C-alpha positions in Angstrom: -11.5 -20.6 10.3 -9.3 -17.6 11.0 -6.2 -18.2 13.2 -5.2 -15.3 15.5 -1.5 -14.7 16.0 -1.0 -12.3 18.9 1.4 -9.6 17.5 1.3 -6.4 19.6 4.1 -4.2 18.4 4.9 -0.5 18.2 5.1 1.1 14.7 5.3 4.4 12.9 2.0 5.2 11.1 2.6 5.4 7.4 -0.3 7.8 7.0 0.2 10.4 9.8 3.8 9.6 10.8 3.1 9.3 14.5 4.8 6.7 16.7 2.2 4.2 17.9 2.9 2.3 21.0 1.8 -1.3 21.8 -1.8 -1.7 22.9 -1.0 -4.0 25.8 -4.4 -5.8 26.0 -4.6 -7.2 22.5 -2.8 -6.9 19.2 -2.5 -3.3 17.9 -3.9 -3.2 14.3 -4.3 0.4 13.5 -3.2 4.0 14.4 -5.1 5.5 17.3 -4.5 9.0 16.0 -5.7 8.9 12.3 -7.3 5.4 12.5 -5.4 4.2 9.4 -4.1 0.6 9.2 -1.9 -1.4 6.9 -2.9 -4.4 4.8 -0.3 -6.8 6.2 -2.3 -9.9 7.4 -4.2 -12.6 5.7 -5.2 -14.1 9.0 -4.9 -11.8 12.0 -1.3 -11.4 13.1 0.3 -13.6 10.4 1.9 -10.6 8.4 1.6 -12.8 5.3 -0.3 -10.4 3.0 1.8 -9.3 0.0 -0.5 -6.3 -0.6 1.0 -3.9 2.0 -1.4 -1.1 1.0 -2.8 1.5 3.4 -6.2 0.7 4.9 -8.2 3.9 4.8 -11.0 4.2 7.4 -14.3 4.8 5.5 -17.1 3.9 7.9 -17.9 2.6 11.4 -20.5 0.0 12.6 -21.9 -1.0 15.9 -20.4 -4.3 17.2 -21.6 -5.8 20.5 -20.7 -3.1 23.1 -18.2 -1.3 20.9 -17.6 -0.4 17.3 -15.8 -1.8 14.2 -13.9 0.5 11.9 -14.5 -0.4 8.2 -11.5 0.1 5.9 -10.9 0.1 2.2 -7.4 -0.8 1.0 -6.0 2.0 -1.2 -4.0 -0.5 -3.2 -6.3 -3.5 -3.8 -9.7 -2.1 -2.8 -10.4 -5.0 -0.4 -12.7 -4.1 2.6 -11.6 -5.0 6.1 -12.9 -4.4 9.6 -11.1 -3.9 12.9 -12.5 -3.4 16.4 -11.8 0.1 17.7 -9.2 0.3 20.5 -9.7 2.0 23.9 -7.2 4.7 23.0 -8.6 5.6 19.5 -9.1 9.4 18.9 -12.8 9.9 19.6 -12.9 12.9 17.3 -11.8 10.7 14.4 -14.5 8.1 15.3 -17.1 10.8 15.4 -16.0 12.1 12.0 -16.4 8.5 10.6 -19.9 8.1 12.1 -21.1 11.5 10.9 -20.4 10.5 7.2 -23.6 8.5 7.2 
């Protein structure tokens, strides 16, 4: 069973360099501008993953009444999924969905 640790913190995106603010309604887990994430967690919010590679957005899938972004780690090749955030760049989401 996954354990969720609520960690909603601001950060500078290591892919696009933009300052990313807290999400406020749940834990921020990716950049809303370029959609990249970082492979930092084993269980959500624990910051215990030694990989630390960039998670590149490669696809998108429907999930309930929203979407999940599918990532592939550039360092270890592990696949990972995150629910899209309310402030994600819709142009970037459309680009992902049009790759199919």
